[in-house]
Each structure stands twice: as C-alpha cells, then as structure tokens.
N, C-alpha and C positions, 0 to 999 in steps of 0.2 A: 504493500500500500504506500509506504513512504517513498519507494523508488518511483512509482507511478506519479505521485504528486510532484516529485522533483522534475520528472520528464515534462509533464504538462506545464510546470512553471517555466522551464526553459523555453518551451515552444511558445508560450504566451509572450515572453519577453521578446523573442525573435519576431513574432507577428506584429507586436506593437512597434518595434523599431522599423519594420518595413512600412507600416501604415503611416508613420510620422516622419519618413525620410523626406526632406525638403525637395520640392519639384525641381529646384535649380541644380540638384545633384544628379538628376536622371535625364539623359539626353532623349529628346523626343525622336520618334522614328521618322518623322518628316518635318520639314520647316514650315509646312502649310503654305506653299507657293500657290498663288492664285492664277498666275499666267498659265496658258494652256500648254506651253512647251518650255522646257527649261533644261539647262545643262550647266553644271559647275565643275570645273577642273582645277586641280592643284597644278599650277604651271611648272613647278620644280620637278615633280614626279610624273606628271602626265596622268595621274590617277583621277578617275571620275568620282567626285564626292557626292553628287546628287544628279538625278536625271528624271525627267518627266516628258514622255512622248518625244524623245530627242531625234527620232528619225521620221517624224511626220512632216510631210511637205506642206509648207505654208507660204503665203505672200509675205514679203519681208519689208515692204515699204522702203523708207530711206536708209535702212541698213545697207541697201544697194550702194550708197555713196562711198562706203569703204572700198568696194571693188573699183568704183570709178577713180578713186584717189590712187589706188595701186597701179592701175593701167596708165594713168597720167604720168606718174613718177617713173615707172619703168620705161616709158617711151622716151624719157630724157629730153623732152621739148623744153625750150627756154622758159623758165619761170618768170622772166621779166617781160616776155612778149605780151603786147596789148591785145586783149580780146574785146570785142564789141557785142553787147547784149542787144539782140534785135527781136523782131516778131517771131522768128523761128524758135525762140526760147520761151515763148508764152505757153503756159500749161493749158493744153486743149483736152486733157484727159479728165482731170478733176476740177479744172477752173479755179485752182487755188490762187490766193492773192500773193503778190510780192511787192515789196517796197522799192525794189530795184527798177529804175526807170529805163524805158526803151532808149537805146542809143548810148547807154552808159559804157564808158571805156574803163577797163580794169585789167590789171596784170594777171597772168595765169596763176601766180602765187596767191594773190588776194582772192581770186575766184575759188581756188582750192580751199583756202582758209574758211571762206564763208559757206561753202558746200558742206564742209565737215563740221564746223563749230555750230553753225546756225541752221544747217540743213537747207540752204538756199537753193531752190529748184532751178531758177534761171541760171545760176552759176554752174550747176552740175550739167545743165543742158549745153551751155556755151563751151564747157571743157570738152564735151564729146564732139560738138560741131566743129571745133578748131583742131581736131585730131586729123592726121593724114588720112584722107579717104572719107572724112566726115563721120556722121553718127553711125552709119551702117558698119563701117570698118571698126569703129570704137566698140560697138556691141559685140562684134565678132571677137575682138581682143578680150573683152570681158569673159565671154564664154570659153575661149581658149585657155585663159588663165584659170578658170574654175576647173576645167578638165585636168590641167596640169597639177593642180593642188589636190586632185582626187575628190572634188566636190561633186559627186555623181548625181546628186538629187537637186542640183542647182541650175537655174536657167535665168538669163537676163534678156530683156528686150529693149530696155532703155537705161539711161545713166542716172535717172533721178529716183526711181522706185515708185513713181506714180502709177505705173501699170501693175495690175494685179497678176500679170503673167511673170513678173519677177518673183521667183520662188526659191526656197531653200529649206534646209532643216537646221535645227540647233546644232547637230553634230557637224554638218558641213560648215556652218558659220564659225565654229571654233577654229577650223583650219584657216578661214579668212582672217580672223582676229590675229592669229599667230603670224601670218605673213605680213599683215598690215603693221604689226608692232615693230617689224624690222626697219620701217621707214621713219626716221627721226621727225620729219615734217608732219606725218600723220599723228604721231604721239603728241607733238607740240600743239598742233591746231585743235585736236580734240580735247586737250587739257585746258585750253584757254577759257576762262570764265566769261569773258566779254571782250569786245574790241570795237573802237570807233573807227569807221572807215570813211576816208575822204576821197571823193571821186572828182576828177578834174573836168571831164566833158560828158554830160553837163555837170556844172559845179554844185555839189551838195555833199553833205556828210550825214551818216547814220550810225547809231549805236546798235550793235548786235550782241546778243547773249547766247551762251551755250544752252542747248536744249536739254542737257542733263544736269540737274541741280546738284548732283553729288560731286561734281568737279570742284564745287566751292567748299566742300566739307573736308577739312584736313584729315579727319579720322579715317576717311576712305582711301586716301592716297591713290587717286585715279591716275592710271598711266596711259590709258586709251579708252575712248568710249564713242558710241554712236547710238542715237535714238531713231525711231521711225514710227510713223502712224498713217494708216488709212483705215477706213471703215472695215475693209476686208481683212487687213493684216492685224488689226487691233493695235495696241500699244506695244512697242518693241524696244528692247535695250540690250546692247552687247557692250561688254566692258572688261577691261583688264585692270585690276586694282589690288592693293595690298592693305586691307582693312585691319589686319592683325599680323600675326607671325608668318602667315602664308600668302603668297601672291596667287590670285585667283583669276581664271577666265570665267565670266558669267554671261550666259546667253539666255535671254528671256523674250519669248514671242507670244503673240496672241493674248494679250492682257486686256481686260475690259476695265475702264476707269483710268482717268488721266494719271493718277499717282500710284497705280498698282505696280508698275515695274520697280519704282523706287521703294515702295513698301515691301515687295518681294525680295529685293536686294538686302534690305535691312533685316527681314526675317531670316534669310539665308545666313547672314553674318551672325545673328544672335544664335541661330541653331548650331553653327560650327564652333562657336565659343562656349556653348553650354557644356 
C-alpha cells in the first residue's frame, strides 16, 4: 500500500509539472502562417525550416522585378544611359497609377532603383524596352535565366509582374533570391528605406518609399527584399534577413490582407526563437 501511494504521488507531481510548464518553453508545431504559400530556409545550411505549399504554382506579381533586375545587370548595359518613359510604359493590363510623368528622362541606374525599392511599373517597363531587341528579347532572357537556375515551374511574360501569367513557386523563388543576392546593387536598392529622386526633363522631384516596412526595422537586418501585389497573386514578400543568430531566406505568397506578409514574417521569427 505504501509503495503504491508513493508511485501515485510521483506520477501526480510529474503530471502537475507538465500541466504548468510555461507555453514559452514549448515550441509550437507551426508558426501559424496565414499566407497560402511559404518557405523559410536557413541560408548557412540550406536547411528548410518551414514550408507550406512550396511547390504550388502561383502568380507572383512584382516579385517579377527581381528577375528583371538580374537580367538588366547581367546584360552589363551602361547604368548611366538615359532612358525615356513614354506611352509604351503605360500599364494597359491593370491600369495602375504612376506618378512618373510621360517623357521623363532617367538613368538606367535610377530606373532600376525605383523598380526594386518602390516597385515602379513604368521603370520596370522602360528597362525591358531599352534592352537589345526590346521587350520580347528581354522576356526571353528572363525565361532563359529561370531555366538556367532550375526554376522549372516559373514563367515570365512581362518585366513588371502585372500579368497574371507571370508565375512561380516558393521553392523556385528561393533560387531567384539566392542569385539576386549576389548583385550588390540589388541588395543596396532593396534595402533603401526611401529616396528622393530629381528628374531633369521634365523638371520635378518625388519622394519614394520602400514597399517593405521591415527594411526600417533594425531588428530584422534586411539584406534583400521585394514585395508584390495583384488581386490574383495576393500579397507577396520575399526577403533575405538576419533577425537573430540565423540568416534566413523567407518566401511568402498569396496572402490576403495588406499587412499579412509582415505579420507572417514576425510570426515566423517568434516561432524560430521560441
């Protein structure tokens, strides 16, 4: 009888300890990501830390502009060359608004900067249009680069991402983030929180902001990022950052709600540190 009581007493203590273990000491099985597609990779090891529908093909909206930037820089065209924004750069797919005036003259470097930092569609269009062979040749180069990178489920039809036929997967986009990171200008331009641009012809100036608010948060230490949005693609965010001891590649696609990708990124960060 005494032995049985002692056994039950020990079991009771163990049960009580389990019941009262603080939630902060137990890692949740999932970070509660709300985006439809997600992938988180430890950059140093290549290990997948979290995934959610990583191979589902989805429209990627302005994440496209990362490939646009890669093709522009690998073509080694003069970054100082002047490009002219004209009616061919007007959005006839979604009829989106742009503050960039027709006839604006801009260097290729500044056009690339605004396409990446502020997701400026007219700038992305002009970059493709001023490529040798024009837009058609540029799109071919985008798809050729995707094949070269092994992005087997990726297809581009324009340089802006306005077309819903620009599609990829979270897994493929991790490869694009890796190659884009090798370009110092892409890292620099996508990290910039804002920039005032002055245009000479016609003469005007505008302040542009980064579309990813996390670049302003020093705790995130963002090294590269790009956002995207269309109704079909939802809210998208790809990012390479070091919010703690590990550098991460984070791919988030098909989120509903303007702040959902940022919320998901913070949920992932909290989950990994728990």
